C-alpha positions in Angstrom: 25.1 9.4 -13.1 21.5 8.5 -13.0 19.8 7.7 -16.3 16.9 10.1 -16.3 15.7 8.9 -19.7 13.7 6.0 -18.2 12.0 8.3 -15.6 11.2 11.0 -18.1 9.7 8.5 -20.6 7.7 6.8 -17.8 6.3 10.3 -16.7 5.3 11.2 -20.2 3.5 7.8 -20.9 2.0 7.5 -17.3 0.5 10.9 -17.1 -1.5 10.6 -20.3 -4.2 8.6 -18.3 -5.5 10.4 -15.3 -7.2 8.4 -12.6 -10.5 9.8 -11.8 -11.3 10.9 -8.3 -13.6 8.7 -6.2 -16.4 10.9 -4.7 -15.7 11.3 -1.0 -18.5 11.2 1.7 -18.9 14.0 4.1 -16.4 13.5 6.9 -18.0 13.4 10.5 -16.7 16.1 12.8 -14.9 13.9 15.3 -14.0 17.0 17.3 -17.7 17.3 18.2 -18.0 13.9 19.6 -19.2 11.8 16.7 -18.5 8.1 17.7 -16.1 6.3 15.6 -18.5 3.4 15.4 -21.0 5.5 13.5 -18.7 5.5 10.5 -20.2 3.3 7.8 -17.2 2.0 6.0 -18.5 -1.3 4.7 -17.1 -1.7 1.1 -13.8 -1.0 -0.8 -13.1 -0.7 -4.5 -11.6 1.6 -7.0 -13.5 3.0 -10.0 -10.8 3.0 -12.7 -7.2 2.5 -12.7 -4.4 1.4 -15.0 -4.9 -2.2 -13.9 -2.2 -3.8 -16.4 0.4 -1.3 -15.5 -0.1 -1.7 -11.7 0.1 -5.4 -12.1 3.3 -5.1 -14.1 5.0 -2.8 -11.6 3.8 -4.9 -8.7 5.6 -7.9 -10.2 8.8 -5.9 -10.8 8.8 -3.7 -7.6 11.3 -4.2 -4.8 11.5 -2.3 -1.5 14.3 0.2 -1.3 15.9 2.0 1.5 18.8 3.7 -0.2 18.2 6.6 -2.5 20.5 8.9 -4.5 19.1 12.2 -3.3 17.9 13.3 -6.8 14.7 15.3 -6.4 11.7 13.6 -8.1 10.8 14.9 -11.5 8.4 17.8 -11.1 5.8 16.3 -13.4 5.9 12.9 -11.6 5.6 14.5 -8.1 2.7 16.7 -9.2 0.9 13.5 -10.6 1.5 11.4 -7.4 0.4 14.4 -5.2 -2.8 14.7 -7.2 -3.4 11.0 -7.0 -3.0 10.9 -3.2 -5.3 13.9 -3.0 -8.1 12.3 -5.0 -8.0 8.5 -4.4 -10.2 8.0 -1.4 -12.0 4.6 -1.4 -13.0 5.1 2.3 -13.4 8.1 4.6 -11.1 6.6 7.3 -7.8 6.4 5.4 -5.8 8.8 3.3 -2.3 9.2 1.8 -0.4 12.5 2.1 2.6 13.3 0.0 5.6 15.1 1.6 7.4 16.8 -1.3 10.4 17.6 0.8 10.9 14.8 3.4 13.4 15.8 6.1 15.9 13.1 6.9 14.8 13.4 10.4 11.5 11.6 9.8 13.5 8.6 8.8 15.9 8.6 11.7 15.6 5.8 14.2 13.6 3.5 12.0 14.7 -0.1 12.8 18.0 1.1 14.2 20.9 2.5 12.4 21.5 -0.7 10.4 18.1 -0.3 8.8 18.0 3.5 8.1 16.6 5.1 5.1 19.1 7.4 3.4 18.9 10.0 0.5 15.0 9.9 0.0 13.9 13.4 -1.1 10.1 12.8 -0.6 7.7 10.6 1.3 4.2 9.2 1.3 2.5 9.2 4.6 -0.4 6.7 5.3 -3.0 8.1 7.7 -6.1 6.6 9.3 -8.8 7.4 11.8 -8.0 5.7 15.1 -10.7 3.2 16.2 -12.8 3.3 13.1 -14.1 0.0 12.0 -11.9 -1.3 9.0 -9.2 1.4 9.4 -6.2 -1.0 9.1 -7.3 -2.7 5.9 -8.4 0.7 4.5 -5.1 2.2 5.2 -3.3 -0.8 3.5 -5.6 -0.7 0.5 -5.3 3.0 0.0 -1.6 3.3 0.7 -0.7 0.5 -1.6 -2.5 2.2 -4.5 -0.4 5.2 -4.1 2.8 3.0 -3.9 1.9 1.3 -7.2 1.0 4.6 -8.8 4.4 6.1 -7.6 6.2 3.0 -9.1 4.3 3.4 -12.3 5.6 7.0 -12.4 9.3 5.8 -12.1 9.8 6.2 -8.2 11.1 3.7 -5.7 9.5 3.2 -2.3 9.4 1.0 0.8 6.5 0.5 3.4 7.6 1.3 6.8 5.4 1.1 10.0 6.5 -1.2 12.7 9.4 0.7 14.1 8.4 4.1 12.7 9.0 7.2 14.8 5.4 8.4 14.3 5.9 11.6 16.4 8.5 13.0 13.9 6.2 12.2 11.0 3.2 13.7 12.7 5.3 17.0 13.1 5.4 17.1 9.3 1.8 16.5 8.3 -1.5 18.1 9.3 -3.6 15.5 11.1 -7.3 15.8 11.5 -8.9 15.2 14.9 -8.8 11.4 15.7 -6.2 10.6 13.1 -2.7 9.1 13.4 0.1 7.9 11.1 0.0 4.2 10.4 3.0 4.1 8.1 5.3 5.9 5.7 7.2 5.2 2.6 10.4 7.1 1.4 10.0 8.2 -2.3 12.6 8.9 -4.8 15.1 7.2 -7.1 17.0 4.3 -5.4 20.8 3.9 -5.8 21.9 1.3 -8.4 23.4 -0.9 -5.8 22.0 -2.1 -2.6 23.4 -0.7 0.6 24.7 -2.6 3.7 21.5 -1.9 5.3 19.4 -3.3 2.6 21.5 -6.4 2.4 21.3 -6.9 6.2 17.5 -6.6 6.1 16.5 -8.2 2.9 19.2 -10.9 2.7 20.2 -10.3 -1.0 22.8 -8.3 -2.7 20.8 -7.0 -5.7 17.3 -5.4 -5.8 14.4 -7.7 -6.5 11.2 -9.2 -4.9 11.4 -11.0 -1.7 10.5 -14.7 -1.4 6.8 -15.5 -1.6 4.7 -18.3 -0.3 3.2 -20.7 -2.8 -0.3 -20.1 -3.8 -1.6 -23.3 -2.1 -0.1 -22.0 1.3 -2.2 -18.9 1.3 -5.2 -20.3 -0.6 -5.8 -24.0 0.1 -7.9 -25.6 -2.8 -6.6 -22.9 -5.1 -6.4 -25.2 -8.1 -10.1 -25.8 -8.3 -11.2 -22.2 -8.2 -12.4 -20.1 -11.2 -9.8 -18.3 -13.3 -10.5 -14.9 -11.9 -10.1 -16.2 -8.3 -6.8 -17.9 -9.1 -5.5 -14.6 -11.0 -6.3 -12.7 -7.8 -4.3 -15.0 -5.6 -1.5 -15.0 -7.9 -1.5 -11.2 -7.8 -1.9 -11.1 -4.1 1.3 -13.1 -3.6 3.3 -10.2 -4.7 1.9 -7.8 -2.0 4.4 -6.5 0.5 3.8 -7.0 4.3 5.5 -6.3 7.6 8.5 -8.6 8.1 7.5 -10.3 4.8 5.1 -12.4 7.0 2.4 -12.6 4.3 -0.4 -13.3 6.9 -3.4 -13.4 4.3 -5.4 -16.5 3.9 -8.0 -16.8 1.0 -11.0 -19.1 0.9 -13.6 -19.6 -1.9 -17.3 -20.4 -1.4 -20.5 -19.5 -3.0 -18.9 -17.4 -5.7 -16.9 -15.0 -3.4 -13.4 -14.9 -1.9 -12.9 -14.2 1.7 -9.5 -13.0 3.0 -8.5 -13.5 6.7 -5.3 -13.2 8.6 -3.5 -16.2 9.9 -3.0 -16.7 13.7 -3.3 -13.9 16.3 -2.8 -10.1 15.6 -0.6 -9.6 18.5 2.1 -7.6 16.8 0.1 -4.4 17.2 2.7 -2.1 15.7 1.6 -3.2 12.3 -1.8 -5.0 12.2 -2.1 -8.0 10.0 -5.3 -6.5 8.9 -3.2 -3.7 7.3 -1.1 -6.3 5.4 -4.4 -7.9 4.2 -5.6 -4.5 2.9 -2.5 -4.3 0.7 -3.1 -8.0 -0.5 -6.8 -7.1 -1.2 -5.8 -4.3 -3.6 -3.5 -6.8 -5.5 -6.1 -9.5 -5.6 -8.6 -7.0 -7.0 -6.1 -6.0 -9.7 -5.6 -9.7 -10.6 -9.3 -10.4 -10.7 -10.0 -7.4 -12.8 -7.4 -8.2 -15.3 -9.0 -11.6 -15.6 -12.2 -10.0 -16.8 -14.3 -9.6 -13.7 -15.2 -6.6 -11.6 -16.2 -6.6 -7.9 -15.9 -5.0 -4.5 -14.7 -5.8 -1.0 -17.3 -6.2 1.8 -15.4 -5.5 5.0 -15.8 -8.1 7.9 -15.3 -7.7 11.5 -15.7 -11.2 12.8 -12.5 -12.8 14.3 -9.8 -13.0 11.8 -12.0 -12.5 8.8 -11.1 -9.2 7.1 -13.3 -8.9 3.9 -15.1 -10.8 1.2 -14.7 -10.0 -2.5 -18.0 -10.1 -4.2 -18.6 -10.0 -8.0 -20.6 -7.0 -9.3 
């Protein structure tokens, strides 16, 4: 039987602090022919958030595909729904909660050996096709919802590369020009890993996947200021497609730039989306180290964004 005490306690503690909504810009009417390139998404940052809590659950979280079918606590599901509805750092990405996720939306994901089972709910990560910076914005926005769900006691798993988007699209209301970039099951994971999870993740008990050393993703890391090193260490824990960890950080003139390694040929999940996830984790680490800043989005080659101190 599931120990619901942990989840009840987490919900009680976590819902004391409400994350304020970020004012949203007026959305262009794409149906009336507004070109995507007119969208002025140039920066990313979040106003206030439980930084220490998100860092903690980011260190402890592991991706899970097997769930026990227990419906998510009513207070927790309402809290994550409100968060998804109000957390909008950009106008080109959003997260939607499916309170009741049909098993059908998970069917066919990476074949039968990698199926998701028993998840009662789901997060859906949506973006505006062709909008500048959409991939990194989806990653950044979606990962915030994943961390908040984890803080509220739920388990999750980013899915995108082999997602049957058509089935998910049938379950959500997309605006003109939008598509589903990814999805995460949401619920309470089984106490033991399934055969599918052992096959995919390569270990018999839940836990974080292997991570690259800081020097691999941030050459010269040892000589950087403390806030930048803290950001890199936090970003090391970010999830990515196939655990490829494609982000590369550089430091110059007081700012951090993140780029993706190599080509972005695997278009099912852009490396820029992975970098967007890592950007959120980096920002958490930097903020916890005592600085605040924002991301300036870039579109030159493999460069994704620069973190600039406020």
